[in-house]
C-alpha positions in Angstrom: 73.0 -61.6 -56.9 71.9 -65.1 -56.3 68.8 -64.0 -54.3 67.6 -61.6 -57.0 64.7 -62.9 -58.9 61.8 -61.8 -61.2 58.7 -60.6 -59.4 56.5 -63.5 -60.6 59.1 -66.0 -59.5 59.3 -64.4 -56.1 55.5 -64.8 -55.6 55.8 -68.4 -56.6 58.7 -68.9 -54.1 56.5 -67.5 -51.3 53.7 -69.9 -52.4 56.1 -72.9 -52.2 57.4 -71.8 -48.8 53.8 -71.6 -47.5 53.1 -75.1 -48.9 56.2 -76.5 -47.2 55.3 -74.8 -43.9 51.7 -76.0 -44.1 52.8 -79.6 -44.7 55.3 -79.4 -41.9 52.7 -78.2 -39.4 50.4 -81.0 -40.4 53.1 -83.6 -40.0 54.2 -82.2 -36.6 50.6 -82.0 -35.5 50.0 -85.6 -36.3 53.2 -86.6 -34.6 51.7 -85.3 -31.4 49.4 -88.3 -31.3 52.4 -90.6 -31.6 54.3 -88.9 -28.7 51.5 -88.1 -26.3 48.7 -90.6 -27.2 45.2 -89.4 -26.5 46.4 -86.1 -25.0 48.1 -85.3 -28.3 44.9 -85.1 -30.2 44.4 -81.5 -29.3 48.0 -80.8 -30.5 47.2 -82.7 -33.7 44.0 -80.8 -34.3 45.7 -77.4 -33.9 48.6 -78.5 -36.2 46.2 -79.7 -38.9 44.1 -76.6 -38.8 47.1 -74.2 -38.9 48.6 -76.3 -41.7 45.3 -76.2 -43.6 45.2 -72.4 -43.3 48.8 -72.0 -44.6 48.0 -74.4 -47.5 45.0 -72.3 -48.5 47.2 -69.2 -48.3 49.7 -70.9 -50.6 46.9 -71.7 -53.0 45.8 -68.0 -53.0 49.3 -66.8 -53.7 49.7 -69.3 -56.6 46.3 -68.2 -58.0 47.4 -64.5 -57.7 50.7 -65.2 -59.4 48.9 -67.0 -62.2 46.5 -64.2 -62.8 49.4 -61.7 -62.8 51.3 -63.9 -65.2 48.5 -63.9 -67.7 48.5 -60.1 -67.9 52.2 -59.6 -67.8 54.1 -58.0 -70.7 56.4 -60.4 -72.6 59.7 -58.9 -73.6 62.9 -60.4 -75.1 65.9 -60.2 -72.7 68.8 -58.4 -74.4 71.3 -60.5 -72.4 70.1 -64.1 -72.9 67.6 -63.6 -75.8 64.8 -65.5 -74.1 61.2 -64.3 -73.7 60.5 -63.2 -70.2 57.5 -61.6 -68.4 57.7 -58.2 -66.8 55.5 -56.8 -64.0 55.6 -53.0 -63.5 58.2 -50.6 -64.9 61.2 -52.6 -63.9 61.7 -56.3 -63.4 64.4 -59.0 -63.8 64.8 -61.6 -66.5 63.4 -64.9 -65.2 66.5 -66.7 -66.6 69.6 -64.6 -66.3 68.3 -62.0 -63.8 69.3 -59.0 -65.9 67.4 -55.8 -64.8 64.9 -54.9 -67.5 62.8 -51.7 -67.9 60.2 -50.3 -70.3 60.6 -46.7 -68.9 63.0 -44.8 -71.3 63.7 -42.3 -68.5 65.6 -44.8 -66.4 67.0 -47.0 -69.2 70.8 -46.8 -69.7 70.5 -47.8 -73.4 67.7 -47.2 -75.9 66.0 -49.7 -78.2 67.6 -48.0 -81.2 71.1 -48.3 -79.7 70.4 -52.0 -78.8 69.3 -52.7 -82.4 72.5 -51.0 -83.7 74.6 -53.1 -81.4 72.7 -56.3 -82.5 73.3 -55.5 -86.1 77.0 -54.9 -85.6 77.4 -58.0 -83.4 78.3 -61.2 -85.4 75.8 -63.3 -83.4 72.9 -60.9 -84.2 72.3 -59.8 -80.6 74.1 -57.7 -78.0 77.0 -59.2 -76.1 76.7 -56.6 -73.3 74.0 -56.2 -70.8 71.4 -53.4 -71.2 71.9 -52.5 -67.5 74.3 -53.5 -64.8 73.3 -56.4 -62.7 
């Protein structure tokens, strides 16, 4: 359960991972000069170029996730009540990781049933999840 995440957050996680790998390659490449002197310049050049390529890949993934985020549908999570963004037919809440869907064919509870539960609940929203985690 701890590794389940919303699709947009998963894209951002991969972008962050590529950023860290790129920075690590650059630092290790530069460390080649410290360890091997003049002979380490080739190692440093390779490390810096590979690090730059991974950093550009990270930038592309962050840009892609941002563009997806602008066109994502916002829905209110029935579990935590916060607004979250959905990509595709099913996704997870960005905050509580509840499985969400907009496809009535695979939903376990309809919107009408959810509203009826919300009206009967003293807090004004459902105390049960719309789908199992």
